[in-house]
N, C-alpha and C positions, 0 to 999 in steps of 0.2 A: 504494500500500500504506500502511496506517495502522499506528499503534502496536499496536493490538489484533491485527491480522493478523500483524505481525512477531513479537509475543509468542507467538502460536500456533505459528509456524514454529520459533522457538527452543525452545519447550516440547516440540515433537514430534521435533525433529532435532538441536538444538544446546543441550542443557539447561545447559551450562556458560556460555552467553552470554545476555546480556539483549538485548532488541530494540535498545536504544540502542548497545550495544557492537558488535553485528553491523552495524548501519547505519553506525556510525562507522568500522568497519574497511573497509567498502566505499568510503566517502568517502576514507579514507586511501590506499587503493589508487589511486583516481582522482587524488588530490592529488599522488601521487608519479609519475604518468605511466603507470599501468597501463592498457593498452588491451584492451578486450573483443574477443577474436578469436573468430570463429565456429568452433565445434568445439574450442576450446582452453580457454575460460573454465571449463568443467566440470572439466577436469583441474586447473587452477590452484586452484579452490575446494575440490576434494577434497584437494589437498595442504595447503592452508591450514587447512581446517576438520575434516578427518578423517584426518590423517596419511597421505594418499595412498590411503586406501581409497575405493572408488567410493561416491558418495552415491546414495541411492534416488531414483527418479524424482520423487516428490512433493517431496523436499527441493530437487532441482534446479529444479523448476517454481517453488517459492516463492522460491528465490534469484534466479531469472531475473526475477521480478516486482520483488523488492527492488533488484536491480541496475538495472533500467530506471527504477525510482522515483528512485534516487540519481543515475543518469547524466543524467537530465533537468536536474538542477541545474547541469550544466556546459555546457549548450547555449548558444549565443550569445544567443538570445532570452530566456534565463532568468537565468542567473548569480545565483541566489538559493538558497542552501543551505537545505534543509528538515531541521532537526534532528529526529531520531526521538526523541520524548519524549512522556510522557503529556499529554493535553489540558490546557488552562488551568484547567479546573474541578477538577483534582487538587490536593492540597496542594502548596505551594511546595517543601517539603522533598523530596517524591518527584520533582518536576520537576528540582530542582537535582541530586539524585543521578543522575538520568538523563543530564543534560548532562555530568556528570563521567564517567559510563560511556561516553558518546559519544566524549569526548575520549580516554579510554583506548583504545577501539577504533580511533580514528583513528590514534593513535600505532603501534598494532600493525600496522594495514594499511599505513601509510606505511613502516614498517620492513621489510615483507615484499617490497617491490619493490626489486630491485637498481638502483643508480645506473648509468645508461647511460654517462655520460662522467666519472664520479667528480668532478663539480663540487660544491663545497661551497656550502651556502646562505650568503648574505651579507645584511647589512642587514635590510630589512623582512621578507624571507622567513625568515631565521634567527630573528628576533624572534617571528614568527607561530608557528613551530613550538615555540619555548620557551613562549609564552603558552598554547598548547594543552596542553603538558606541565604547566604550573602549574595550569590549570583542571581537569585530570584528577585532581588531588589533592584536589579539593573535599571538604570535610567540613562538612556544613551541618546545623545544628540550631538551632532557635529555638522560643521558647515561644509567641509570638503573631506570626503574619505581619502585616506592615503594608504600606502603600502604598509606602514607601521601599524595602523589600526587593523588592517586585514590580518596581519600576522598575530596581533594581540587577540583578535576574535578567534582565530584558529586555535591558539593556545588555550583560551578559556574553554572552548568546545572540547578539546582533548582532556582538560582537567575535569570537566563535568562527566565525561565518559568514564574516566578512571575512578572518580568518586562513586559513581553508580555501581561499578563493578566491585569496588571495595566493600560497599554496603551489602551487595548481593552475597558476597563471600562471607561476610561477618554474620549474616542472618541464616546461613545454611545450618540445618540440624547437625549436631555432632554425630559422626558415624558410630554405629553400634558395633562393638568388637565382635567378631565371629569367634565363638568359643572353640571351634575346630581348628582355627589357625593360631590359637595361643599355644605357646610352647612352655612346657614346664622345665625349669632348669634345676 
């Protein structure tokens, strides 16, 4: 799913959200350990996006595509977050606003998932969440875009991606040791 398709989904069914916010929210859900369960994700999304009211079938189909698009970023062979933002030929100001919206959505999605074991974030993962919170406040205006600003934008985008991956890793359940593989010394 691309930005234009996500914009159409938002325009038709979630007019209070931007495509970046919606995608960020889904990434935040994954980042905090939300697991897509067959038959249950529709209920969760109705709760999150429509105050519990059932979503129409076309909205669910669009969400399913967006969820699959976001979920692929957390597969072992990928681990590269795709920020939902306008293409690079859009003005830098629009793209910067979109990454701020993505971060706002991420924080919302992250906050929607209850902690399973009430463990607090520490160190790098705590800092990653704080960084996303700071980037969410972005207020970007400039008279003339230049190469330095473009490079700074790319750096911020890469930092967001790394922060989201750090949070995803921090919120994965601890592996349960296999008793058959434990050796007695």
